[in-house]
N, C-alpha and C positions, 0 to 999 in steps of 0.2 A: 157409358161415361165417356166424356170427351178424351181423346187420345193424349192431348197435351197435359191434362190433369193426371191421367194414369201415369204418364212418364214422370211428372213432377213428384207424385206421391211415392212412386217406386224408388226414385232417386233419394228422396228425403228419408224413407224408411228402410233403405237397403234391401228391398224386396224386389222380386222379379215382376215384370209387367203382368204376367199371367196370374201371379199370386194376388196382386192388387185387384185385378179383374174378378177373381173368384171371391175375394173379400167384399168387393162392391156388390156382387150378386147376393152374398150372405147378408150384407147390411140392408139391402132392399127388402129381403124377407123378414128381417128383424123389425124394420119400421112398419111393414105391412101388418105384422102380427101385433105389435105394441101400440100402434097409432091407427086403429081401424077407421077413425073419422077423417083422416088426412087423405085426400085424393092423390093418386099416384102421379097425376099430371100437374100437380101444383108445385110452386116454388118452395113451399114449406116442406113437402116430401123430399125434394132434392136436398134441402139444407139438413134435414134430419139424417138422411142416408149418408151425406158427406160427413156429418159429425160422428156417426157411428163408425164409419170407415176410418176416420182419423184416430178414433179411440182404439180401434183394433190394430192399427198400424203403429200406435204409440207416437203419433204426431201431435205435438203440443201447439195449439194455436197461439198462445201467448209467446212462445219461443219464436214462431214465425214472425210475429210483429216486432219482436226485439231484433231479429236478424235483419228485417227490412230497415229498421231505424238505424242500425249500425252502418248500413250502406248509404244512407242519405247524406247529402251535404248539409251543413248547418243551415244554410238559407232555405233549402227545401223542407227541412224539419220545422223551422219557424213558420213557414207558409202553411204547413199542415195543421198547425195549432190553431 
C-alpha cells in the first residue's frame, strides 16, 4: 500500500502505521477469499481491499466527502457541481 495512503488512514483512524499495514494485509486476504474471480493485479481488487480496510478502520467515505466540501471555497464547490 502506498505510504502516503497508509499515513492518511493512520491519522484519520488514530491507528499506528504498523496497525494499518497489518489490516491492509488482512483486507487483502479477505478479498482474495471472498472475491475469487477478481484478479489481484486489477483496479477492482485494489478498490475492494481499500473498502474493506476503511471498514475495519471505521473510516466513513461519506464523512470524507463532507470534510472535503467544508474546506472548499464556494466557487470551487459550484465548479464541482
